[in-house]
C-alpha positions as CSV (number, residue, x, y, z in Angstrom):
1,M,-0.1,0.1,0.2
2,A,1.2,3.9,-0.8
3,S,1.9,5.9,2.1
4,P,0.3,9.7,1.6
5,R,2.0,11.9,-0.5
6,V,3.9,14.8,2.3
7,F,5.3,18.0,0.7
8,Y,8.5,19.9,2.6
9,P,7.4,23.5,1.0
10,V,10.4,24.9,4.3
11,C,14.1,23.1,3.9
12,E,17.1,25.4,4.8
13,L,20.3,23.8,6.6
14,D,22.7,26.2,7.2
15,L,25.9,24.1,7.1
16,R,27.9,26.0,9.7
17,P,28.4,25.5,13.4
18,G,26.0,26.0,15.3
19,A,23.4,26.9,12.4
20,A,19.5,25.8,12.0
21,I,18.1,23.6,10.7
22,R,14.5,24.9,10.0
23,I,11.7,22.4,8.2
24,H,7.8,22.8,7.4
25,K,6.6,19.3,6.3
26,R,2.4,19.2,4.7
27,G,0.8,16.5,5.4
28,P,-1.9,14.9,3.1
29,D,-4.7,16.9,4.9
30,G,-2.1,20.3,3.7
31,T,-1.7,21.2,7.4
32,V,1.9,22.3,8.1
33,Y,3.8,21.2,11.0
34,P,7.2,23.2,10.9
35,M,9.6,21.8,12.8
36,T,13.3,23.4,14.3
37,G,16.9,22.0,15.5
38,D,20.7,22.3,15.2
39,H,23.0,20.0,13.5
40,E,26.7,18.6,13.9
41,I,29.3,17.0,11.5
42,V,32.6,16.0,11.3
43,K,33.3,14.6,7.7
44,P,33.7,11.9,6.9
45,E,32.5,10.3,9.6
46,R,29.4,12.2,12.2
47,L,26.2,13.7,11.7
48,V,23.7,14.9,14.4
49,F,20.8,16.4,14.5
50,T,18.5,17.7,17.4
51,S,14.6,18.2,15.6
52,A,11.4,19.6,17.6
53,A,8.0,19.9,16.8
54,L,6.2,23.4,16.7
55,G,3.1,23.4,17.3
56,A,0.8,26.6,16.4
57,D,1.6,28.4,19.3
58,G,5.4,27.1,18.8
59,S,5.9,24.8,21.4
60,P,7.7,21.6,20.8
61,M,5.0,18.9,20.3
62,G,5.5,15.4,19.9
63,M,7.2,14.0,16.7
64,E,8.2,10.7,17.4
65,A,6.2,8.5,14.7
66,G,6.6,10.6,11.7
67,C,10.3,10.8,12.5
68,T,11.0,6.3,13.1
69,Q,8.3,6.2,9.4
70,S,11.2,8.6,7.8
71,L,13.1,7.0,9.0
72,E,12.3,3.5,8.1
73,R,11.7,3.9,4.8
74,L,14.9,5.5,4.6
75,A,16.7,2.3,6.1
76,E,14.1,0.8,2.6
77,S,16.1,2.5,0.5
78,L,19.3,2.5,1.3
79,A,19.5,-1.4,1.6
80,K,18.0,-1.4,-2.1
81,T,21.1,-0.4,-3.2
């Protein structure tokens, strides 16, 4: 069964040390879920990021299920290569 289509109208990642990540995910029903975070990059061995989904009032909200699904899809894709 195909999963519903999800779009990312905003995807900003500044690669400078300490810079922020800003992503907006738009679900199939049109709802936009903003996310913010930061990252650490050590070439070529380490990529770490922290993130938090934000509610309409700017407060953090749960996002474990969505991240789990995304990582599972990534693992499936990598297993095919």
